[in-house]
Backbone and ligand atoms as CSV (ligand in chain L), in Angstrom:
chain,resi,resn,atom,element,x,y,z
A,1,MET,N,N,99.735,121.325,129.400
A,1,MET,CA,C,99.789,121.408,127.839
A,1,MET,C,C,99.188,120.241,127.385
A,2,ILE,N,N,98.528,120.561,126.140
A,2,ILE,CA,C,97.835,119.329,125.299
A,2,ILE,C,C,98.726,119.009,124.169
A,3,THR,N,N,99.180,118.048,124.058
A,3,THR,CA,C,100.028,117.596,122.910
A,3,THR,C,C,99.275,116.652,121.960
A,4,ARG,N,N,99.244,116.839,120.828
A,4,ARG,CA,C,98.582,116.040,119.758
A,4,ARG,C,C,99.571,115.284,119.083
A,5,THR,N,N,99.352,113.904,118.947
A,5,THR,CA,C,100.198,113.091,118.250
A,5,THR,C,C,99.843,112.795,116.930
A,6,LYS,N,N,100.592,112.737,116.046
A,6,LYS,CA,C,100.174,112.436,114.599
A,6,LYS,C,C,99.945,110.831,114.519
A,7,PRO,N,N,99.202,110.473,113.569
A,7,PRO,CA,C,98.996,109.131,113.436
A,7,PRO,C,C,100.402,108.541,113.009
A,8,GLN,N,N,100.747,107.323,113.471
A,8,GLN,CA,C,102.012,106.660,112.968
A,8,GLN,C,C,102.003,106.256,111.609
A,9,THR,N,N,101.006,105.975,111.008
A,9,THR,CA,C,101.108,105.487,109.577
A,9,THR,C,C,100.651,106.598,108.524
A,10,LYS,N,N,101.509,106.756,107.386
A,10,LYS,CA,C,101.136,107.868,106.652
A,10,LYS,C,C,100.696,107.034,105.283
A,11,LYS,N,N,99.484,107.530,104.713
A,11,LYS,CA,C,99.070,106.974,103.521
A,11,LYS,C,C,99.766,107.477,102.393
A,12,PRO,N,N,100.195,106.533,101.440
A,12,PRO,CA,C,100.771,107.168,100.200
A,12,PRO,C,C,99.926,107.938,99.434
A,13,SER,N,N,100.631,108.991,98.863
A,13,SER,CA,C,99.828,109.874,97.656
A,13,SER,C,C,99.466,108.975,96.608
A,14,LEU,N,N,98.215,109.225,96.039
A,14,LEU,CA,C,97.648,108.576,94.879
A,14,LEU,C,C,97.883,109.468,93.832
A,15,TYR,N,N,97.813,108.704,92.665
A,15,TYR,CA,C,97.987,109.387,91.413
A,15,TYR,C,C,96.849,108.722,90.288
A,16,ARG,N,N,96.198,109.791,89.533
A,16,ARG,CA,C,95.202,109.423,88.479
A,16,ARG,C,C,96.005,109.066,87.190
A,17,VAL,N,N,95.657,108.011,86.528
A,17,VAL,CA,C,96.361,107.694,85.296
A,17,VAL,C,C,95.342,108.246,84.390
A,18,LEU,N,N,95.462,108.871,83.353
A,18,LEU,CA,C,94.558,109.301,82.468
A,18,LEU,C,C,94.828,109.309,80.865
A,19,LEU,N,N,94.011,108.843,80.175
A,19,LEU,CA,C,94.413,108.767,78.548
A,19,LEU,C,C,93.823,109.890,78.024
A,20,LEU,N,N,94.429,110.579,77.119
A,20,LEU,CA,C,94.003,111.722,76.239
A,20,LEU,C,C,93.503,111.298,74.903
A,21,ASN,N,N,92.564,112.124,74.365
A,21,ASN,CA,C,92.043,111.812,73.156
A,21,ASN,C,C,92.980,112.333,72.025
A,22,ASP,N,N,92.777,111.774,70.786
A,22,ASP,CA,C,93.539,112.207,69.583
A,22,ASP,C,C,92.794,111.748,68.383
A,23,ASP,N,N,93.024,112.064,67.138
A,23,ASP,CA,C,92.091,111.774,66.104
A,23,ASP,C,C,92.618,110.463,65.218
A,24,TYR,N,N,93.736,110.072,65.613
A,24,TYR,CA,C,94.137,108.807,64.937
A,24,TYR,C,C,94.310,107.362,65.526
A,25,THR,N,N,94.419,107.371,66.719
A,25,THR,CA,C,94.497,106.076,67.410
A,25,THR,C,C,93.203,105.379,67.274
A,26,PRO,N,N,93.184,104.173,66.798
A,26,PRO,CA,C,91.892,103.338,66.513
A,26,PRO,C,C,91.235,103.142,67.901
A,27,MET,N,N,89.866,103.242,67.967
A,27,MET,CA,C,89.148,102.882,69.109
A,27,MET,C,C,89.430,101.551,69.769
A,28,GLU,N,N,89.740,100.461,68.748
A,28,GLU,CA,C,89.840,99.224,69.433
A,28,GLU,C,C,91.181,99.214,69.936
A,29,PHE,N,N,92.112,99.807,69.424
A,29,PHE,CA,C,93.481,99.881,70.251
A,29,PHE,C,C,93.294,100.316,71.541
A,30,VAL,N,N,92.483,101.472,71.793
A,30,VAL,CA,C,92.486,101.973,73.221
A,30,VAL,C,C,91.814,101.206,73.908
A,31,ILE,N,N,90.664,100.416,73.318
A,31,ILE,CA,C,90.099,99.306,74.150
A,31,ILE,C,C,91.093,98.213,74.764
A,32,HIS,N,N,91.851,97.843,73.861
A,32,HIS,CA,C,92.855,96.794,74.262
A,32,HIS,C,C,93.783,97.314,75.156
A,33,VAL,N,N,94.266,98.498,75.203
A,33,VAL,CA,C,95.245,99.105,76.131
A,33,VAL,C,C,94.430,99.069,77.577
A,34,LEU,N,N,93.221,99.204,77.570
A,34,LEU,CA,C,92.373,99.510,78.903
A,34,LEU,C,C,92.304,98.106,79.269
A,35,GLU,N,N,92.040,97.020,78.702
A,35,GLU,CA,C,91.974,95.748,78.914
A,35,GLU,C,C,93.276,95.128,79.533
A,36,ARG,N,N,94.355,95.329,78.689
A,36,ARG,CA,C,95.674,94.725,78.938
A,36,ARG,C,C,96.450,95.545,80.155
A,37,PHE,N,N,96.311,96.770,80.266
A,37,PHE,CA,C,97.171,97.426,81.321
A,37,PHE,C,C,96.382,97.899,82.630
A,38,PHE,N,N,95.086,97.909,82.507
A,38,PHE,CA,C,94.308,98.264,83.428
A,38,PHE,C,C,93.166,97.325,83.884
A,39,GLN,N,N,93.349,96.069,83.420
A,39,GLN,CA,C,92.374,95.160,83.810
A,39,GLN,C,C,90.960,95.410,83.717
A,40,LYS,N,N,90.450,95.795,82.622
A,40,LYS,CA,C,89.223,96.209,82.440
A,40,LYS,C,C,88.526,95.206,81.718
A,41,ASP,N,N,87.288,94.697,81.999
A,41,ASP,CA,C,86.614,93.875,81.087
A,41,ASP,C,C,86.378,94.765,79.756
A,42,HIS,N,N,85.530,94.049,78.686
A,42,HIS,CA,C,85.505,94.769,77.518
A,42,HIS,C,C,84.422,95.827,77.517
A,43,ASP,N,N,83.326,95.589,78.500
A,43,ASP,CA,C,82.467,96.652,78.532
A,43,ASP,C,C,82.892,97.930,79.177
A,44,SER,N,N,83.628,97.744,80.209
A,44,SER,CA,C,84.152,98.974,80.956
A,44,SER,C,C,85.233,99.535,80.171
A,45,ALA,N,N,85.942,98.902,79.417
A,45,ALA,CA,C,87.139,99.236,78.560
A,45,ALA,C,C,86.530,100.353,77.538
A,46,THR,N,N,85.427,99.773,77.051
A,46,THR,CA,C,84.526,100.471,76.009
A,46,THR,C,C,83.948,101.600,76.420
A,47,ARG,N,N,83.504,101.720,77.603
A,47,ARG,CA,C,82.941,102.966,78.293
A,47,ARG,C,C,84.027,104.006,78.547
A,48,VAL,N,N,85.241,103.652,78.920
A,48,VAL,CA,C,86.281,104.642,79.238
A,48,VAL,C,C,86.821,105.169,77.879
A,49,MET,N,N,87.033,104.421,76.919
A,49,MET,CA,C,87.264,104.766,75.650
A,49,MET,C,C,86.329,105.654,75.059
A,50,LEU,N,N,85.001,105.510,75.003
A,50,LEU,CA,C,84.196,106.438,74.536
A,50,LEU,C,C,84.176,107.682,75.444
A,51,HIS,N,N,84.300,107.680,76.606
A,51,HIS,CA,C,84.512,108.704,77.413
A,51,HIS,C,C,85.558,109.732,77.289
A,52,VAL,N,N,86.834,109.111,76.708
A,52,VAL,CA,C,87.748,109.971,76.282
A,52,VAL,C,C,87.563,110.518,75.065
A,53,HIS,N,N,87.071,109.628,74.011
A,53,HIS,CA,C,86.665,110.166,72.786
A,53,HIS,C,C,85.749,111.364,72.696
A,54,ASN,N,N,84.867,111.404,73.739
A,54,ASN,CA,C,83.903,112.435,73.707
A,54,ASN,C,C,84.225,113.676,74.535
A,55,HIS,N,N,85.015,113.346,75.610
A,55,HIS,CA,C,85.159,114.615,76.483
A,55,HIS,C,C,86.828,114.999,76.544
A,56,GLY,N,N,87.679,114.258,75.734
A,56,GLY,CA,C,89.088,114.630,75.571
A,56,GLY,C,C,89.980,114.067,76.497
A,57,VAL,N,N,89.621,113.532,77.672
A,57,VAL,CA,C,90.407,112.919,78.712
A,57,VAL,C,C,89.493,111.987,79.565
A,58,GLY,N,N,90.101,110.985,80.013
A,58,GLY,CA,C,89.290,110.207,80.931
A,58,GLY,C,C,90.359,109.209,81.940
A,59,GLU,N,N,89.743,108.748,82.897
A,59,GLU,CA,C,90.554,108.105,83.907
A,59,GLU,C,C,90.708,106.599,83.735
A,60,CYS,N,N,91.785,106.027,83.854
A,60,CYS,CA,C,91.999,104.666,83.758
A,60,CYS,C,C,92.101,103.933,85.119
A,61,GLY,N,N,92.591,104.729,85.999
A,61,GLY,CA,C,92.594,104.091,87.389
A,61,GLY,C,C,93.505,104.884,88.433
A,62,ILE,N,N,93.342,104.734,89.556
A,62,ILE,CA,C,94.098,105.479,90.709
A,62,ILE,C,C,95.150,104.681,91.290
A,63,TYR,N,N,96.462,104.848,91.389
A,63,TYR,CA,C,97.411,103.952,91.851
A,63,TYR,C,C,98.416,104.873,92.715
A,64,THR,N,N,99.440,104.133,93.358
A,64,THR,CA,C,100.623,104.882,94.190
A,64,THR,C,C,101.436,105.413,92.994
A,65,TYR,N,N,102.327,106.065,93.308
A,65,TYR,CA,C,103.275,106.813,92.336
A,65,TYR,C,C,104.031,105.704,91.447
A,66,GLU,N,N,104.622,104.765,92.200
A,66,GLU,CA,C,105.311,103.822,91.284
A,66,GLU,C,C,104.417,103.023,90.312
A,67,VAL,N,N,103.284,102.609,90.691
A,67,VAL,CA,C,102.562,101.779,89.871
A,67,VAL,C,C,102.036,102.730,88.700
A,68,ALA,N,N,101.688,103.825,89.179
A,68,ALA,CA,C,100.970,104.790,87.961
A,68,ALA,C,C,102.221,105.049,86.925
A,69,GLU,N,N,103.351,105.379,87.408
A,69,GLU,CA,C,104.436,105.538,86.541
A,69,GLU,C,C,104.737,104.363,85.506
A,70,THR,N,N,104.780,103.087,86.277
A,70,THR,CA,C,104.823,102.070,85.206
A,70,THR,C,C,103.698,101.980,84.173
A,71,LYS,N,N,102.555,102.101,84.602
A,71,LYS,CA,C,101.525,102.061,83.820
A,71,LYS,C,C,101.488,103.095,82.525
A,72,VAL,N,N,101.934,104.219,82.956
A,72,VAL,CA,C,102.073,105.294,81.958
A,72,VAL,C,C,103.267,104.869,80.975
A,73,THR,N,N,104.312,104.467,81.385
A,73,THR,CA,C,105.353,103.912,80.523
A,73,THR,C,C,105.059,102.687,79.584
A,74,GLN,N,N,104.168,101.857,80.208
A,74,GLN,CA,C,103.890,100.759,79.545
A,74,GLN,C,C,102.991,101.065,78.477
A,75,VAL,N,N,102.076,101.972,78.580
A,75,VAL,CA,C,101.089,102.405,77.591
A,75,VAL,C,C,101.727,103.353,76.500
A,76,MET,N,N,102.632,104.057,76.847
A,76,MET,CA,C,103.468,104.915,75.939
A,76,MET,C,C,104.254,104.216,75.102
A,77,ASP,N,N,104.882,103.010,75.711
A,77,ASP,CA,C,105.909,102.228,74.800
A,77,ASP,C,C,104.997,101.307,74.003
A,78,PHE,N,N,103.940,100.909,74.283
A,78,PHE,CA,C,103.039,99.930,73.587
A,78,PHE,C,C,102.385,100.911,72.326
A,79,ALA,N,N,101.957,102.052,72.563
A,79,ALA,CA,C,101.386,102.830,71.504
A,79,ALA,C,C,102.466,103.172,70.530
A,80,ARG,N,N,103.785,103.376,70.922
A,80,ARG,CA,C,104.879,103.925,70.144
A,80,ARG,C,C,105.200,102.537,69.346
A,81,GLN,N,N,105.122,101.464,69.793
A,81,GLN,CA,C,105.515,100.089,69.107
A,81,GLN,C,C,104.641,100.103,68.008
A,82,HIS,N,N,103.254,100.486,68.128
A,82,HIS,CA,C,102.300,100.430,67.143
A,82,HIS,C,C,102.270,101.615,66.339
A,83,GLN,N,N,102.872,102.626,66.490
A,83,GLN,CA,C,102.935,103.818,65.663
A,83,GLN,C,C,101.501,104.530,65.886
A,84,HIS,N,N,100.998,104.488,67.075
A,84,HIS,CA,C,99.886,105.425,67.465
A,84,HIS,C,C,100.338,106.612,68.352
A,85,PRO,N,N,99.610,107.764,68.129
A,85,PRO,CA,C,99.985,108.890,68.871
A,85,PRO,C,C,99.247,108.912,70.333
A,86,LEU,N,N,98.654,107.896,70.710
A,86,LEU,CA,C,97.956,107.909,72.047
A,86,LEU,C,C,98.847,108.347,73.204
A,87,GLN,N,N,98.384,109.227,74.120
A,87,GLN,CA,C,99.014,109.913,75.198
A,87,GLN,C,C,98.353,109.351,76.447
A,88,CYS,N,N,99.205,109.036,77.162
A,88,CYS,CA,C,99.011,108.601,78.891
A,88,CYS,C,C,99.738,109.506,79.726
A,89,VAL,N,N,99.049,110.091,80.630
A,89,VAL,CA,C,99.455,110.853,81.613
A,89,VAL,C,C,99.155,110.579,83.097
A,90,MET,N,N,100.032,111.025,84.063
A,90,MET,CA,C,99.545,110.863,85.462
A,90,MET,C,C,99.363,112.058,86.026
A,91,GLU,N,N,98.497,112.259,87.065
A,91,GLU,CA,C,98.493,113.735,87.873
A,91,GLU,C,C,98.145,113.226,89.310
A,92,LYS,N,N,98.739,114.069,90.057
A,92,LYS,CA,C,98.622,113.892,91.701
A,92,LYS,C,C,97.116,113.965,92.015
A,93,ASN,N,N,96.610,112.986,92.784
A,93,ASN,CA,C,95.062,113.101,93.154
A,93,ASN,C,C,94.767,114.173,94.176
L,1,LIG,N1,N,89.404,109.666,68.758
L,1,LIG,C1,C,89.801,108.431,68.389
L,1,LIG,C2,C,89.217,107.936,66.938
L,1,LIG,O1,O,88.153,108.534,66.724
L,1,LIG,C3,C,89.648,107.261,69.362
L,1,LIG,C4,C,90.476,107.362,70.752
L,1,LIG,C5,C,89.886,107.379,71.933
L,1,LIG,C6,C,91.694,108.029,70.678
L,1,LIG,C7,C,90.549,107.542,73.274
L,1,LIG,C8,C,92.435,108.126,71.925
L,1,LIG,O2,O,92.497,107.997,74.252
L,1,LIG,C9,C,91.764,107.792,73.075
L,1,LIG,N2,N,89.663,106.815,66.372
């Protein structure tokens, strides 16, 4: 009889954190969010922001569940504090 053993280490599931476009949040605010919470430099933050602006949705980063959830909460709280309708969501990779 042949027994296969599963690898002993399990890789954690990964989640994509996405920003959604809207008509009201200022472009500079979105760039600031990407720099502050996703450690992007100004050029790559600008690229992601423009991608979201032009395509409706864009990826900020890929994280384990807890980190992704924290990022979403931080972005949503920050946007609410500044009264912008910016939406940030996560999806299983
Ligand atoms: N569409 C917004 C504007 O024209 C900019 C924007 C970009 C808003 C990305 C949200 O996730 C977003 N001011």
